[in-house]
C-alpha positions as CSV (number, residue, x, y, z in Angstrom):
1,M,-31.0,17.4,-4.7
2,E,-32.3,15.7,-1.2
3,P,-30.0,14.2,0.2
4,R,-29.6,10.4,0.5
5,S,-29.4,10.4,4.2
6,N,-33.0,12.6,4.5
7,H,-35.8,9.9,5.5
8,P,-39.6,10.4,4.5
9,V,-40.4,13.3,7.1
10,G,-43.4,11.1,9.9
11,S,-42.1,8.3,8.6
12,P,-41.2,5.3,11.5
13,R,-37.6,5.8,9.8
14,W,-37.2,9.9,10.5
15,A,-39.0,10.0,13.3
16,T,-36.1,7.2,14.8
17,T,-33.2,8.8,13.4
18,R,-34.5,12.3,14.7
19,T,-34.5,10.9,17.9
20,Q,-31.1,9.5,18.0
21,W,-29.6,12.6,16.6
22,R,-31.8,15.0,18.5
23,A,-29.5,12.9,21.4
24,L,-26.4,14.2,20.2
25,G,-27.0,17.9,19.5
26,L,-28.7,18.1,16.2
27,D,-31.9,20.6,15.4
28,D,-33.7,19.9,13.1
29,E,-32.1,22.2,10.5
30,D,-28.9,19.7,10.7
31,I,-31.1,16.7,9.8
32,R,-31.8,18.3,6.8
33,K,-27.7,19.2,5.7
34,P,-26.2,16.4,3.7
35,K,-24.4,14.3,6.5
36,I,-20.5,13.1,6.0
37,A,-19.0,10.2,7.7
38,I,-14.8,11.5,8.6
39,V,-13.2,8.1,8.2
40,N,-10.8,7.9,10.9
41,S,-8.5,4.6,12.1
42,S,-7.7,6.0,15.4
43,S,-5.5,4.1,17.4
44,G,-3.0,3.9,20.7
45,L,-1.5,1.0,19.0
46,S,1.0,2.9,17.0
47,P,2.1,6.5,16.3
48,C,1.1,6.4,12.3
49,F,-2.7,6.6,14.3
50,S,-1.8,8.3,17.5
51,H,-2.3,12.0,16.2
52,L,-5.6,11.0,14.3
53,D,-8.2,12.1,16.9
54,P,-7.6,15.8,16.6
55,I,-7.2,16.1,12.7
56,A,-11.1,14.2,12.7
57,A,-12.5,17.2,15.7
58,E,-10.8,19.5,12.6
59,V,-12.7,18.1,9.8
60,R,-15.7,18.3,11.8
61,R,-15.4,21.7,12.2
62,S,-15.1,21.9,8.4
63,I,-17.8,20.3,7.2
64,R,-20.2,22.6,9.6
65,D,-18.7,25.6,8.4
66,A,-19.5,24.3,5.0
67,G,-23.0,24.0,5.7
68,G,-22.8,20.0,6.7
69,V,-23.0,17.4,9.3
70,G,-19.6,15.3,10.3
71,F,-20.0,12.2,11.8
72,E,-17.0,10.8,12.7
73,I,-16.4,6.3,11.7
74,R,-14.2,4.3,13.2
75,T,-12.8,1.6,11.4
76,V,-9.5,-1.2,12.3
77,A,-6.3,-0.2,12.4
78,P,-3.9,-2.6,11.1
79,T,0.0,-1.2,11.0
80,D,2.9,-4.0,10.0
81,F,5.1,-3.8,12.8
82,I,2.6,-4.0,15.4
83,M,0.1,-6.5,14.4
84,S,2.5,-8.2,12.2
85,A,3.2,-10.3,15.5
86,G,-0.1,-12.9,15.6
87,A,-1.1,-15.5,13.0
88,R,2.1,-15.6,11.1
89,G,1.6,-11.7,9.5
90,G,-2.4,-12.8,9.3
91,Y,-3.9,-10.0,9.9
92,V,-2.4,-6.9,8.6
93,L,-3.4,-7.5,4.3
94,S,-6.5,-8.6,5.5
95,G,-7.3,-5.9,7.9
96,R,-7.6,-3.7,4.8
97,D,-10.3,-5.7,3.6
98,L,-11.7,-5.2,6.9
99,I,-11.5,-1.4,6.5
100,A,-13.6,-1.2,3.2
101,N,-16.4,-3.7,5.1
102,D,-15.9,-1.5,8.2
103,I,-16.7,1.8,6.4
104,E,-19.3,-0.1,3.8
105,A,-21.3,-1.4,7.0
106,V,-21.7,1.7,8.3
107,V,-22.1,4.8,5.1
108,E,-24.0,2.3,3.4
109,G,-26.3,1.2,6.4
110,A,-26.7,4.9,7.5
111,R,-27.1,6.2,3.8
112,L,-24.4,8.3,4.9
113,D,-24.0,11.1,1.4
114,G,-19.8,11.5,1.8
115,M,-16.8,10.1,3.2
116,V,-13.5,12.5,5.0
117,C,-11.0,9.4,5.0
118,L,-7.8,10.1,7.1
119,A,-4.9,8.2,5.7
120,S,-2.2,6.9,7.6
121,C,-0.5,3.7,7.9
122,D,-0.3,1.7,4.6
123,K,-3.1,-0.8,5.1
124,T,-5.5,2.5,5.4
125,T,-5.3,4.5,2.5
126,P,-6.3,1.2,0.2
127,G,-8.7,0.2,2.8
128,Q,-10.2,4.0,2.2
129,L,-10.0,3.9,-1.6
130,M,-11.4,0.3,-2.3
131,A,-14.4,1.2,0.0
132,A,-15.1,4.4,-2.3
133,A,-14.8,2.4,-5.6
134,R,-17.8,0.0,-4.3
135,I,-20.4,2.3,-2.4
136,N,-19.6,4.9,-5.3
137,V,-20.4,8.0,-2.6
138,P,-18.5,11.7,-2.9
139,T,-14.9,10.5,-1.2
140,L,-11.7,12.7,0.3
141,I,-8.6,11.2,0.9
142,V,-6.9,13.6,3.3
143,S,-2.9,12.7,3.8
144,C,-2.1,12.5,8.0
145,G,1.2,12.7,7.4
146,Y,4.7,10.8,7.9
147,Q,6.6,10.9,11.2
148,S,10.0,13.1,12.2
149,C,12.8,11.3,12.3
150,G,16.1,11.3,15.0
151,T,20.1,11.3,14.9
152,L,22.2,9.4,16.0
153,D,25.2,10.9,18.0
154,D,27.6,11.4,14.9
155,G,24.7,13.3,13.2
156,A,23.3,10.2,10.9
157,R,20.2,10.4,10.4
158,V,17.9,7.2,11.6
159,D,14.4,5.9,11.3
160,I,12.4,2.8,11.1
161,E,13.3,1.8,8.2
162,E,17.5,2.0,9.7
163,V,16.2,0.4,12.7
164,F,14.4,-2.5,10.2
165,I,17.5,-3.1,8.0
166,K,20.1,-3.6,11.1
167,S,18.0,-6.0,12.8
168,G,19.1,-8.8,10.6
169,H,22.5,-7.6,11.3
170,L,22.6,-8.4,14.9
171,A,23.1,-12.7,14.6
172,S,26.3,-11.9,12.8
173,G,27.3,-9.3,15.4
174,R,27.3,-6.4,12.2
175,V,25.1,-4.3,14.6
176,S,25.6,-4.4,18.6
177,F,22.3,-5.2,21.0
178,E,23.6,-1.6,22.3
179,G,23.5,0.4,19.4
180,L,19.9,-1.5,17.6
181,C,18.2,-0.4,21.0
182,D,20.0,3.0,21.0
183,M,18.5,3.3,17.2
184,S,15.2,2.1,18.5
185,A,15.2,4.6,21.0
186,R,15.7,7.7,18.5
187,A,14.3,6.4,15.3
188,I,11.0,7.7,15.8
189,T,10.4,11.5,17.1
190,G,6.5,12.5,16.2
191,P,3.9,10.6,15.0
192,G,2.8,10.1,11.5
193,V,3.4,7.1,9.1
194,C,7.4,5.5,8.2
195,T,9.8,8.0,6.2
196,G,10.7,6.2,3.5
197,M,8.9,5.7,0.4
198,G,8.0,2.5,1.4
199,T,4.3,1.4,1.5
200,A,2.2,4.1,3.3
201,N,3.8,7.4,1.4
202,T,3.4,5.3,-1.8
203,M,-0.4,5.1,-1.3
204,H,-0.6,8.9,-0.5
205,V,1.2,9.7,-3.7
206,V,-2.0,6.8,-5.2
207,A,-4.6,8.6,-3.7
208,E,-3.2,12.4,-4.8
209,A,-2.2,10.5,-8.5
210,L,-5.3,9.3,-8.6
211,G,-7.6,12.7,-8.3
212,M,-8.8,11.5,-4.5
213,T,-7.0,14.4,-2.7
214,I,-6.3,18.4,-2.7
215,A,-3.9,19.1,-4.9
216,G,-0.2,19.4,-3.1
217,S,-1.3,17.8,-0.3
218,T,1.2,14.4,-0.8
219,P,3.0,13.6,1.1
220,V,3.1,15.8,3.6
221,R,4.6,16.2,7.5
222,A,2.4,14.9,10.4
223,N,0.8,18.1,12.1
224,G,2.8,20.2,10.2
225,D,1.1,23.5,8.6
226,R,0.3,22.3,5.0
227,M,-1.7,19.2,6.6
228,W,-3.3,21.2,8.7
229,A,-3.8,23.7,5.8
230,T,-5.4,20.7,4.2
231,V,-7.7,19.2,7.0
232,K,-9.5,22.8,7.2
233,E,-10.5,23.1,3.4
234,S,-11.4,19.7,3.7
235,G,-15.2,20.5,4.7
236,R,-15.8,22.9,2.0
237,V,-14.1,20.1,-0.9
238,I,-16.5,17.1,0.3
239,M,-19.4,19.7,0.3
240,E,-18.7,21.1,-3.1
241,A,-18.2,17.1,-4.1
242,V,-21.5,15.9,-2.7
243,E,-23.2,19.1,-4.7
244,H,-21.6,18.3,-8.2
245,A,-21.8,14.6,-7.6
246,R,-18.2,14.0,-8.0
247,L,-18.4,10.6,-7.3
248,P,-15.3,8.1,-7.2
249,R,-15.9,6.2,-10.1
250,D,-16.1,9.1,-12.3
251,I,-12.8,9.8,-11.2
252,M,-11.4,6.7,-10.7
253,T,-11.4,5.4,-14.7
254,A,-8.7,3.8,-16.4
255,E,-6.9,7.3,-16.9
256,A,-7.0,8.0,-13.7
257,F,-5.3,4.4,-12.7
258,A,-2.6,4.7,-15.3
259,N,-1.5,8.2,-13.4
260,A,-1.5,6.2,-10.4
261,V,0.5,3.5,-12.4
262,S,2.8,5.9,-13.7
263,A,3.4,8.3,-10.3
264,T,4.2,5.3,-8.6
265,L,6.8,4.0,-11.2
266,A,8.2,7.8,-10.7
267,V,8.2,7.8,-7.3
268,S,10.4,4.2,-7.5
269,G,7.5,3.4,-4.5
270,S,6.8,0.3,-2.5
271,I,5.5,-2.7,-4.9
272,N,2.4,-3.1,-2.6
273,A,1.1,-0.4,-4.5
274,V,0.4,-3.0,-7.2
275,K,-1.8,-5.0,-5.6
276,H,-3.7,-2.2,-3.8
277,L,-4.2,-0.2,-7.2
278,Q,-5.7,-4.0,-8.5
279,A,-8.1,-3.8,-6.0
280,I,-8.9,-0.6,-5.8
281,A,-9.6,-1.3,-9.8
282,R,-11.7,-4.4,-8.7
283,E,-14.5,-2.5,-6.1
284,A,-14.8,0.2,-9.4
285,G,-15.8,-2.7,-11.6
286,S,-13.0,-1.7,-13.9
287,D,-11.3,-3.9,-15.7
288,V,-8.0,-2.6,-15.3
289,D,-5.3,-4.8,-15.5
290,V,-3.1,-2.9,-13.4
291,Y,-0.3,-5.4,-13.6
292,R,0.1,-5.1,-17.2
293,L,-0.4,-1.2,-16.8
294,F,3.1,-1.5,-14.6
295,E,4.2,-3.7,-17.4
296,R,3.6,-1.2,-20.3
297,R,4.7,1.5,-18.4
298,A,7.6,1.1,-17.4
299,E,8.3,1.0,-21.2
300,S,8.7,4.4,-20.6
301,V,8.5,5.4,-17.2
302,R,11.9,5.7,-15.2
303,P,12.5,7.1,-11.8
304,L,12.1,10.9,-11.3
305,S,12.6,11.2,-7.7
306,A,14.9,8.5,-4.9
307,V,13.3,9.0,-1.7
308,R,14.9,6.6,1.0
309,P,15.3,3.5,0.8
310,N,15.9,3.8,-3.4
311,G,18.0,6.5,-2.0
312,E,19.5,8.7,-0.1
313,D,17.0,11.6,-0.2
314,S,14.5,11.9,2.5
315,I,10.9,12.6,2.7
316,E,11.1,15.6,3.9
317,E,13.4,16.8,0.7
318,F,11.1,15.1,-1.5
319,E,8.0,17.5,-0.1
320,D,9.6,20.6,-0.3
321,A,10.5,20.0,-3.8
322,G,7.0,20.1,-4.3
323,G,5.8,16.7,-3.7
324,T,3.0,14.4,-6.3
325,L,1.9,17.2,-8.0
326,A,5.3,17.9,-9.2
327,V,5.8,14.3,-10.0
328,L,3.2,14.5,-11.8
329,A,4.2,18.1,-14.0
330,Q,7.6,16.5,-14.3
331,L,5.8,12.9,-16.1
332,G,4.5,15.7,-18.8
333,E,2.4,14.1,-21.5
334,R,2.7,10.7,-20.0
335,V,0.1,12.1,-17.1
336,H,-3.7,11.5,-18.5
337,G,-4.3,15.8,-18.4
338,S,-7.9,14.9,-18.9
339,A,-8.5,12.8,-16.3
340,R,-10.8,14.7,-13.1
341,T,-10.9,15.0,-9.5
342,V,-13.0,15.1,-6.4
343,T,-12.1,18.8,-6.7
344,G,-13.6,19.6,-10.1
345,E,-10.0,20.2,-12.0
346,T,-8.5,18.4,-14.3
347,M,-5.3,16.4,-13.8
348,A,-4.1,18.8,-16.7
349,E,-5.3,22.0,-14.8
350,R,-3.7,20.3,-11.6
351,T,-0.2,19.8,-13.3
352,A,-0.3,24.2,-15.0
353,S,-0.2,25.1,-11.8
354,A,2.4,23.3,-9.9
355,V,5.5,24.3,-8.8
356,V,8.7,21.9,-9.1
357,R,11.1,23.9,-5.6
358,D,14.5,22.1,-6.5
359,D,14.6,19.5,-9.7
360,R,17.5,17.6,-8.1
361,I,14.8,16.0,-6.2
362,I,12.3,15.7,-8.4
363,R,14.2,15.4,-11.6
364,P,12.3,16.3,-15.2
365,A,11.1,13.4,-17.4
366,D,14.3,13.1,-20.3
367,D,16.8,13.5,-16.8
368,P,15.5,11.1,-14.7
369,R,17.3,9.8,-12.0
370,G,17.4,6.3,-12.9
371,R,17.6,4.3,-16.1
372,E,15.6,1.9,-15.7
373,A,11.5,1.2,-13.9
374,T,12.6,0.0,-10.0
375,I,8.6,-2.0,-10.1
376,V,9.6,-5.0,-12.2
377,V,6.2,-7.5,-13.3
378,V,7.9,-11.0,-13.4
379,R,6.6,-13.7,-15.1
380,G,7.4,-17.4,-16.4
381,S,6.6,-21.1,-15.4
382,L,7.6,-20.7,-11.6
383,A,4.8,-17.2,-11.6
384,P,2.9,-17.9,-14.6
385,D,0.5,-15.2,-13.2
386,S,3.0,-12.5,-12.0
387,A,5.4,-11.7,-9.3
388,I,7.2,-8.3,-8.8
389,V,10.8,-7.8,-8.2
390,K,11.9,-4.3,-6.8
391,L,15.1,-2.3,-8.1
392,S,17.3,0.5,-6.4
393,V,17.3,3.8,-8.6
394,S,21.0,3.4,-8.8
395,E,21.1,-0.7,-9.7
396,R,23.8,-2.4,-10.0
397,R,22.9,-5.8,-8.7
398,T,23.0,-8.9,-11.4
399,R,20.4,-9.3,-13.9
400,T,20.6,-13.4,-13.9
401,F,20.5,-16.0,-10.9
402,R,20.1,-19.7,-11.5
403,G,20.3,-21.7,-8.5
404,P,19.1,-24.7,-6.2
405,A,16.1,-24.2,-4.7
406,R,16.0,-24.8,-0.6
407,V,12.2,-25.3,0.2
408,F,10.8,-23.5,3.3
409,E,7.4,-22.9,4.7
410,D,7.7,-20.7,7.0
411,A,9.8,-17.0,7.7
412,L,11.4,-17.9,11.1
413,S,12.8,-21.3,9.9
414,C,14.2,-19.5,6.9
415,V,15.6,-16.7,8.7
416,A,17.3,-19.5,11.4
417,A,18.4,-21.4,8.6
418,I,20.1,-18.3,7.7
419,E,21.1,-17.2,11.1
420,R,22.8,-20.7,11.6
421,G,25.0,-20.5,8.9
422,D,23.4,-23.5,6.5
423,V,22.4,-21.4,3.8
424,R,25.0,-21.2,1.0
425,A,26.4,-19.2,-1.8
426,G,24.3,-20.0,-5.0
427,E,20.5,-21.2,-3.3
428,V,17.5,-19.9,-4.1
429,L,15.7,-19.4,-1.4
430,V,12.1,-20.8,-1.7
431,L,10.0,-19.1,1.1
432,R,6.2,-20.4,0.5
433,G,2.6,-20.7,2.1
434,L,2.7,-16.7,3.0
435,G,0.5,-15.7,0.1
436,P,-2.9,-14.6,1.0
437,V,-4.7,-18.3,1.4
438,G,-1.7,-20.3,2.7
439,T,-0.9,-17.5,5.8
440,P,-4.0,-16.8,5.4
441,G,-4.1,-12.7,4.7
442,M,-0.2,-13.2,3.5
443,G,2.8,-13.3,5.7
444,M,5.7,-10.8,5.9
445,A,8.8,-12.2,4.3
446,S,10.9,-9.4,4.7
447,Q,12.9,-10.9,7.6
448,P,14.8,-14.1,5.7
449,V,15.8,-11.1,3.1
450,F,17.4,-9.1,6.1
451,A,18.4,-11.4,7.3
452,L,20.4,-12.2,4.3
453,D,22.0,-8.8,4.0
454,G,22.8,-9.1,8.1
455,A,24.5,-12.3,6.9
456,G,26.3,-10.2,3.5
457,M,24.7,-12.5,1.7
458,T,22.0,-10.6,-0.4
459,E,24.4,-10.7,-3.4
460,S,25.1,-15.1,-3.4
461,V,21.7,-15.9,-2.8
462,A,17.7,-15.3,-4.2
463,V,14.8,-15.2,-2.5
464,V,11.4,-16.5,-4.5
465,T,8.3,-16.5,-2.0
466,D,4.0,-16.1,-2.5
467,G,4.8,-13.1,0.8
468,Q,4.3,-9.4,0.4
469,L,7.9,-7.4,1.7
470,S,7.6,-4.3,3.7
471,G,7.5,-1.2,1.1
472,L,10.7,-1.0,3.1
473,V,12.6,-3.9,1.7
474,N,15.3,-3.3,-1.4
475,K,17.6,-5.5,-0.8
476,G,18.9,-8.6,-3.7
477,I,17.4,-10.6,-5.8
478,V,13.8,-10.7,-4.1
479,V,10.7,-11.9,-6.2
480,G,7.9,-11.5,-3.9
481,E,4.1,-11.9,-4.7
482,V,4.5,-15.3,-6.7
483,S,0.8,-16.1,-7.9
484,P,-0.4,-18.5,-7.9
485,E,0.1,-19.2,-4.5
486,G,2.3,-22.0,-2.9
487,A,-0.9,-23.1,-0.7
488,V,-3.1,-23.7,-4.8
489,T,-2.3,-26.0,-6.8
490,G,0.4,-24.2,-9.3
491,P,4.2,-24.6,-10.2
492,L,5.1,-22.6,-7.0
493,S,3.5,-25.5,-4.7
494,I,5.7,-28.5,-6.1
495,V,9.0,-26.9,-5.9
496,E,11.5,-29.5,-4.7
497,D,14.4,-29.1,-2.3
498,G,17.4,-29.0,-5.8
499,D,15.1,-28.1,-7.7
500,E,17.1,-25.2,-10.2
501,I,15.4,-22.2,-10.7
502,A,16.3,-19.5,-12.8
503,I,16.0,-15.7,-12.6
504,D,16.3,-12.9,-16.1
505,L,15.3,-9.9,-14.8
506,T,16.2,-8.6,-18.1
507,R,14.0,-11.3,-19.9
508,R,11.2,-10.1,-17.0
509,T,11.3,-14.4,-16.0
510,V,10.9,-16.1,-12.9
511,D,11.1,-20.3,-14.1
512,L,11.1,-23.7,-12.8
513,L,13.6,-25.4,-14.6
514,I,11.8,-28.9,-14.2
515,E,10.6,-31.3,-17.0
516,P,6.8,-31.2,-17.9
517,D,6.4,-35.3,-17.3
518,E,7.6,-34.5,-13.7
519,T,5.9,-30.7,-13.6
520,D,2.4,-32.8,-14.8
521,R,3.5,-35.9,-12.0
522,R,3.8,-33.7,-9.4
523,L,0.9,-31.4,-10.0
524,A,-1.7,-35.0,-10.4
525,G,-0.1,-35.4,-6.9
526,R,-1.2,-32.5,-5.4
527,S,-4.6,-32.6,-2.6
528,E,-7.2,-29.9,-2.5
529,H,-5.6,-27.2,0.1
530,E,-7.2,-26.2,3.5
531,P,-6.6,-23.5,5.2
532,P,-4.3,-23.9,8.4
533,A,-5.8,-25.8,11.5
534,D,-5.1,-22.6,13.8
535,A,-7.2,-20.4,10.8
536,S,-10.1,-19.5,12.5
537,G,-12.5,-16.9,12.9
538,W,-11.8,-13.7,10.5
539,L,-8.7,-15.5,8.8
540,S,-11.2,-18.9,7.9
541,I,-13.1,-16.6,6.1
542,Y,-10.8,-14.2,4.5
543,A,-8.8,-17.7,3.5
544,R,-12.1,-19.1,1.7
545,N,-13.2,-16.2,0.0
546,V,-10.0,-14.2,-0.6
547,E,-9.0,-13.4,-4.9
548,P,-5.6,-14.0,-6.1
549,L,-3.2,-11.5,-6.2
550,H,-2.9,-10.3,-9.7
551,R,-6.7,-9.6,-8.7
552,G,-6.0,-8.1,-5.7
553,A,-6.6,-9.9,-2.9
554,T,-10.0,-8.8,-2.8
555,L,-12.4,-10.8,-1.2
556,R,-15.3,-12.6,-3.9
557,G,-18.3,-10.6,-4.1
558,R,-20.8,-10.2,-6.8
559,G,-21.1,-8.1,-10.2
560,R,-16.6,-8.4,-9.5
């Protein structure tokens, strides 16, 4: 089949593109070959992306050796720890959709024939998968790995998760300034994504469970032998996918999404995977309700591994035990074996060759690490559409909580109240205005949680928020990503100080305990929301077009 990137010989389009590509050193034989986008979010702003350029160069060589031509294209590179500083964190989640649009503009504009996407930090993988689902050209996701971390003088492991947690302990004196600086200096010793089972590693697992990677390629040490082996194989795989028209929408089916949900539950992954998977499904034109899938699958899928922050295992131990492929194999009949993959195998064929090297790290499904699912979708009168609670693998926290609301409209004022000692045991801190519309772009609600941890109050104070939480957050009773969010008319928008809120994790409910007449009165008094006055440019566009969280917070578009 003629590559779609080829134009009729002699036409103006052919003549001008030939002129451009000849100037890049391509000859007429090259110009007739399939043309593959190498999607690279390289950036010197963060170690998550700092190692991607040599990887892109090797992918290009691999594509050339397999008979194609690779064109490197760049995208925005959102990273939570760096880019959450501006606009109340709004550029982080919204950057995911910029990635998808960056890719669409180039790949569709140039009519390229396929993509190899270099997956790194939290938002790059979902953004790349969203683009693949939207434009539906053969796509391979290549995980570019997790960073190495350091040790303290006493030999204890220290990574960025530990720095993140302990920064909330500074105000209470539970960590010294010098001690925090020492941890910060030692926590990262190489490029790649965060070492815990946070959002980045979770989404790499998701990509493999969806069938969009080479088998056994996630998670992986950045710049390690296994990563480079995958990179060198990428050209052959993507060229075969182009030749056989292995399209993302034929791979990312309802069964594939169910497999990804099961894998996320089995690794006790980040709650951010829920909205990202829903966004990918929306872009694929699928009617899969990912939130309901998590609710149903949570009935039978238990955590099979306990990588930090879910337990004491390291991501290195998880990789060495067999990684994602071993998890899928251990899940057995809970995985849809008929689901296809980018390499042409079925998922059953892949898992048949899986090797579980350490079943203490990745347990069999009938002998799990935890007795209940750790991603809990909750609903109720305060969150009629959805909200999410993240539990730990060895769960001991209280199952119910009821107390008066203490409302905050931004994260910093909440942190300040905690550090002043103004927050009292038994309260429910309501942190709103951090949703996709309210921030806009969705702000980070992690700081107040770690401030509570620093103050020793995670067991005595609950948090309810429409904000997103770092995939490393696993403290206390925190109900996150409440939908409808507080910036639009709905229950969260009308909560007042002193209102009783009840959380029941066994019943999976979160309720605002006010009378129906009072609810109606308050809702009737709500005025139409406008984006914040300081929201301009991209964030203003995002706020006016973003869909609700339970639909994946994607941008509104035709056919979706």
